[in-house]
C-alpha positions as CSV (number, residue, x, y, z in Angstrom):
1,M,0.0,0.0,0.0
2,L,1.0,3.5,-0.6
3,S,1.6,5.9,2.3
4,S,-0.3,9.2,2.4
5,E,2.9,11.1,1.7
6,S,3.7,9.3,-1.5
7,A,0.2,9.6,-2.8
8,Q,0.4,13.4,-2.8
9,P,0.9,15.0,-6.2
10,I,4.4,16.2,-7.0
11,I,4.5,19.9,-8.0
12,E,6.5,20.9,-11.1
13,T,7.9,24.4,-11.8
14,P,5.2,27.0,-12.3
15,E,4.5,28.6,-15.6
16,P,4.3,32.4,-15.8
17,I,1.1,34.1,-16.9
18,V,1.3,37.3,-18.9
19,L,-1.2,39.5,-20.6
20,T,-1.2,39.9,-24.4
21,P,-1.3,43.4,-25.9
22,L,-4.7,45.0,-26.1
23,V,-6.8,44.3,-29.1
24,W,-9.4,46.9,-30.0
25,R,-12.7,45.3,-31.0
26,G,-15.2,48.1,-31.6
27,K,-15.6,50.1,-28.4
28,Y,-14.2,47.3,-26.2
29,N,-10.5,46.4,-25.6
30,I,-9.8,42.8,-24.9
31,A,-6.7,41.6,-23.0
32,K,-6.0,37.9,-23.0
33,Q,-3.8,35.8,-20.8
34,R,-1.2,33.4,-22.1
35,V,1.8,31.4,-20.8
36,G,4.9,33.6,-20.8
37,R,8.5,33.0,-21.6
38,G,9.6,33.3,-18.0
39,F,9.2,35.2,-14.7
40,S,10.3,38.8,-14.5
41,V,13.1,39.9,-12.1
42,G,10.6,41.9,-10.1
43,E,8.4,38.9,-9.5
44,L,11.4,36.9,-8.3
45,K,12.4,39.7,-5.9
46,E,8.9,40.0,-4.4
47,A,8.8,36.2,-4.0
48,G,12.2,36.2,-2.3
49,I,14.1,34.3,-4.9
50,S,17.4,35.3,-6.3
51,K,18.4,34.8,-10.0
52,E,20.9,32.2,-9.1
53,R,18.5,30.2,-7.0
54,A,15.8,30.4,-9.6
55,K,18.2,28.9,-12.1
56,L,19.1,26.1,-9.7
57,L,15.4,25.4,-9.1
58,G,14.7,25.3,-12.9
59,I,12.5,28.5,-12.9
60,H,12.7,30.3,-16.3
61,I,13.6,34.0,-16.1
62,D,12.6,36.6,-18.7
63,I,14.9,39.6,-18.2
64,R,13.2,41.7,-20.9
65,R,9.8,41.7,-19.1
66,K,9.3,44.5,-16.6
67,S,5.7,43.7,-15.5
68,V,4.8,42.2,-12.1
69,Y,1.7,40.1,-11.7
70,K,0.2,39.0,-8.3
71,E,-0.7,35.6,-9.7
72,N,2.9,34.9,-10.6
73,I,4.2,36.0,-7.2
74,E,1.7,33.7,-5.5
75,A,2.6,30.8,-7.7
76,L,6.3,31.3,-7.0
77,K,5.6,31.4,-3.2
78,R,3.6,28.2,-3.4
79,F,6.4,26.6,-5.4
80,L,9.0,27.7,-2.8
81,E,6.9,26.3,0.1
82,A,6.5,23.0,-1.7
83,Y,10.2,22.9,-2.4
84,K,11.0,23.4,1.3
85,E,8.6,20.5,2.1
86,G,10.3,18.3,-0.5
87,K,7.3,17.9,-2.8
88,V,9.0,19.4,-5.9
89,L,10.3,17.2,-8.7
90,L,13.3,18.9,-10.3
91,R,14.0,17.9,-13.8
92,K,17.6,17.4,-14.9
93,K,18.6,18.6,-18.4
94,L,19.3,15.7,-20.7
95,R,22.2,15.9,-23.0
96,G,22.7,14.1,-26.2
97,S,24.3,10.6,-26.2
98,S,27.6,12.0,-27.6
99,P,28.7,15.5,-28.4
100,Q,30.1,14.4,-31.7
101,S,27.0,13.0,-33.5
102,G,27.3,14.9,-36.8
103,R,27.2,13.3,-40.3
104,V,31.0,13.8,-40.8
105,F,31.9,12.2,-37.5
106,R,29.8,9.2,-38.2
107,G,31.4,8.7,-41.6
108,L,28.3,9.5,-43.7
109,T,30.2,11.9,-46.0
110,P,33.3,11.3,-48.1
111,A,35.3,13.6,-46.0
112,G,34.1,11.9,-42.9
113,K,35.0,8.4,-44.2
114,K,38.5,9.7,-45.1
115,S,39.1,11.3,-41.7
116,R,37.9,8.3,-39.8
117,G,40.0,5.9,-41.9
118,L,37.1,4.0,-43.3
119,V,38.3,4.1,-46.9
120,K,40.4,1.1,-47.5
121,S,40.4,0.9,-51.2
122,R,43.4,1.3,-53.5
123,Y,41.1,3.2,-55.8
124,K,39.9,6.7,-55.3
125,E,36.7,8.3,-56.6
126,S,37.6,11.2,-58.9
127,H,34.3,11.6,-60.7
128,K,30.8,10.2,-60.2
129,R,31.3,7.0,-62.1
130,K,35.0,6.9,-62.8
131,W,37.5,5.2,-60.5
132,K,41.2,5.8,-60.8
133,M,44.1,4.1,-59.3
134,A,45.5,6.1,-56.4
135,R,48.9,7.5,-57.3
136,K,51.9,6.8,-55.2
137,P,53.8,9.9,-54.2
138,R,56.8,10.7,-56.5
139,K,60.3,10.4,-55.3
140,T,62.5,13.3,-55.9
141,P,65.4,12.5,-58.3
142,P,68.8,12.3,-56.7
143,M,71.0,15.3,-57.1
144,Y,74.1,14.9,-59.3
145,Y,77.1,17.1,-59.0
146,H,79.7,17.3,-61.6
147,D,83.4,17.5,-60.6
């Protein structure tokens, strides 16, 4: 059986809510809400969170936004309380399997095959359908001095 603590929902990082620009429809102006890019610096200050701590907690910051909304401050405070209680699930950033995963590194291009040493033929491809024998490097002729 599950204990009552493990059955509680795990809180994820909050999403900032911002207002869209006003749209004039006849004599009424309509402002809609949408999910923003990140929390403003003012909202973080009022919630008591520094920029560095916000980055560690996985909270997105929008440094261009100057507006401060009460809903966002309340959401940040709730998130901070849940973090102190240990109910927050922090996501770790996943990186690619290998930093070198391009086409050239994998040997999918002629230059990549050559650099990885995958070309083991005596012949080289000079044109689309013509194959020529790879030339051996020339030896310089010996120097002769006359007495």
